[in-house]
C-alpha positions in Angstrom: 9.0 -12.6 -27.6 5.3 -11.2 -27.2 5.9 -7.7 -25.1 2.0 -7.1 -24.4 2.1 -9.8 -21.4 5.3 -8.5 -20.0 3.7 -4.7 -19.7 0.8 -6.1 -18.5 2.3 -8.4 -15.7 4.9 -5.3 -14.9 2.2 -2.8 -14.9 0.3 -5.3 -12.7 3.3 -5.7 -10.3 3.5 -1.8 -10.1 -0.7 -1.2 -9.3 -0.6 -3.9 -6.5 2.8 -2.8 -5.1 1.4 0.6 -5.0 -1.7 -0.3 -3.2 -0.1 -2.7 -0.8 2.2 0.4 0.5 -1.2 2.4 1.1 -2.4 0.2 2.6 0.2 -0.9 5.1 0.8 3.2 5.5 -2.9 3.9 6.0 -3.2 1.0 8.9 0.4 1.9 10.3 -1.2 5.9 11.0 -4.2 4.7 12.0 -2.7 2.5 14.6 -0.4 5.2 15.7 -3.2 8.0 15.6 -5.4 5.7 18.1 -2.2 5.3 20.5 -2.3 9.3 20.1 -5.8 9.4 21.4 -5.4 7.1 24.3 -2.2 8.6 25.6 -3.5 12.4 26.0 -7.2 11.1 27.7 
């Protein structure tokens, strides 16, 4: 079995998974920050 494609696929899944996690977290934090700003005014 050729191990190079397996390693690249695993690496790609890890990178995309990490990127999606941080993108979702960033949008969630931005929404929460916006709600806090509108609630204080």
